[in-house]
C-alpha positions as CSV (number, residue, x, y, z in Angstrom):
1,M,-45.8,26.4,79.4
2,L,-42.8,24.7,81.1
3,P,-43.5,21.8,83.5
4,R,-42.8,22.3,87.2
5,I,-41.2,19.6,89.2
6,A,-39.8,19.0,92.7
7,M,-36.6,17.0,93.1
8,E,-34.5,15.8,95.9
9,A,-30.8,15.5,94.9
10,R,-27.2,15.8,96.0
11,V,-25.2,18.9,95.1
12,A,-22.3,17.6,92.9
13,A,-20.2,20.8,93.0
14,D,-20.1,24.0,95.0
15,P,-22.6,26.6,93.7
16,E,-21.2,29.2,91.3
17,L,-22.4,32.7,91.9
18,R,-22.0,35.4,89.2
19,F,-23.5,38.7,88.4
20,A,-25.0,39.6,85.0
21,Q,-24.1,43.0,83.5
22,S,-27.4,44.2,84.8
23,G,-26.3,43.4,88.3
24,V,-28.7,40.5,88.8
25,A,-27.2,37.6,90.8
26,V,-27.1,34.2,89.0
27,C,-26.2,31.0,90.7
28,R,-25.7,27.7,89.0
29,L,-25.9,24.3,90.8
30,R,-25.1,20.9,89.4
31,L,-27.3,18.2,91.0
32,V,-27.2,14.4,90.8
33,S,-29.8,11.9,91.9
34,S,-29.6,8.1,91.6
35,D,-31.5,5.1,92.9
36,R,-29.8,2.6,95.2
37,K,-31.4,-0.7,95.6
38,K,-30.5,-3.7,97.8
39,N,-30.1,-6.8,95.7
40,P,-31.9,-9.6,97.5
41,N,-29.7,-12.3,96.0
42,T,-26.3,-10.8,97.0
43,N,-27.6,-8.6,99.9
44,E,-25.4,-5.8,98.5
45,W,-26.4,-2.2,97.4
46,E,-26.4,-1.5,93.7
47,D,-26.6,1.8,91.9
48,G,-29.6,2.3,89.6
49,D,-30.4,5.0,87.1
50,T,-28.7,8.4,87.5
51,L,-30.0,11.8,86.6
52,W,-27.8,14.9,86.3
53,L,-29.6,18.3,86.4
54,D,-28.2,21.8,86.0
55,V,-30.2,24.3,88.1
56,T,-30.1,28.1,87.7
57,C,-31.2,30.5,90.5
58,F,-31.7,34.2,90.1
59,K,-31.7,37.3,92.3
60,Q,-31.9,36.9,96.1
61,L,-32.4,33.1,95.9
62,A,-29.1,32.9,94.0
63,E,-27.2,34.8,96.7
64,H,-28.8,32.7,99.5
65,V,-28.0,29.5,97.7
66,A,-24.4,30.5,97.2
67,E,-24.0,31.4,100.9
68,S,-25.9,28.4,102.3
69,I,-25.3,25.3,100.1
70,I,-22.1,23.4,99.6
71,K,-21.0,20.3,97.6
72,S,-22.5,17.1,98.9
73,D,-25.5,18.7,100.5
74,I,-28.9,17.1,99.9
75,V,-31.4,19.7,98.6
76,V,-35.0,19.8,97.5
77,V,-35.4,22.0,94.5
78,T,-38.7,23.1,92.8
79,G,-38.9,24.9,89.5
80,K,-39.5,24.8,85.8
81,I,-37.7,22.2,83.7
82,R,-36.7,22.6,80.1
83,T,-34.4,21.0,77.5
84,E,-31.4,23.1,76.4
85,E,-30.0,22.3,73.0
86,W,-26.8,23.4,71.3
87,E,-24.3,22.3,68.6
88,D,-21.0,20.9,69.8
89,R,-18.2,23.2,68.5
90,E,-15.7,20.4,67.9
91,T,-17.9,17.7,66.4
92,G,-20.8,19.8,65.0
93,Q,-23.2,17.3,66.6
94,K,-26.4,18.5,68.3
95,R,-26.4,18.1,72.0
96,S,-29.0,18.6,74.7
97,K,-29.4,18.5,78.5
98,I,-32.2,18.8,81.1
99,A,-32.1,22.1,83.0
100,M,-34.2,23.8,85.7
101,I,-34.9,27.4,86.6
102,A,-35.4,27.2,90.4
103,D,-38.3,28.7,92.3
104,T,-37.1,27.3,95.7
105,V,-34.1,25.5,97.1
106,S,-34.2,23.9,100.5
107,A,-31.4,22.2,102.3
108,S,-31.9,18.8,103.9
109,L,-30.9,18.6,107.6
110,Q,-30.6,14.9,107.4
111,F,-26.7,14.9,107.5
112,R,-25.7,18.4,108.7
113,T,-26.9,21.5,110.4
114,I,-27.1,24.9,108.7
115,P,-25.4,27.6,110.8
116,H,-27.3,30.9,111.2
117,G,-24.1,33.0,111.3
118,T,-22.7,35.1,114.1
119,G,-24.8,38.2,113.8
120,R,-28.3,38.9,115.0
121,A,-30.9,38.4,112.3
122,T,-32.2,41.7,110.9
123,R,-35.0,42.7,108.6
124,T,-34.4,45.7,106.3
125,T,-37.3,48.1,106.2
126,G,-37.2,51.4,104.2
127,G,-33.4,51.5,104.2
128,S,-32.9,50.9,107.9
129,A,-32.1,47.7,109.6
130,E,-34.3,46.8,112.5
131,P,-34.0,43.7,114.8
132,D,-36.2,40.9,113.6
133,P,-38.7,40.4,116.5
134,F,-39.0,36.7,115.6
135,A,-35.3,36.1,115.9
136,T,-34.9,37.5,119.4
137,Q,-35.8,36.2,122.8
138,P,-37.9,38.2,125.3
139,Q,-35.7,40.0,127.9
140,S,-38.1,39.3,130.8
141,D,-40.4,36.6,132.0
142,E,-43.3,38.5,130.6
143,P,-44.7,37.4,127.2
144,P,-43.7,39.8,124.4
145,F,-47.3,40.8,123.5
């Protein structure tokens, strides 16, 4: 069983969205997280340990991430972590990296807003698009109940 973690990190590059031959959306994110500590002797900020993490999202999450997240965003990602291993083609040395299969990706609103787009929010039900009752304002002073 793969361990699950939650991680806050900065997006190091714009997400890459691709589609598998089966048509499933696959989005890859490269994240970086590092400690910054203020040195009490010099009163200056110093970089600490850095962790790079490759994250893969699938299906609707992949499409939403590709449309919503950009390089330098801060995100909170939850998912299953694993170690990927391979042999370097040029040197023949074994290599490895930490990777995650994401369950959720949430954008931090600390430094920017996330626009909702220009259209009215819709919810697709049975092949037809209906206005989302939670995305619209009541047209009168009466409560919508």
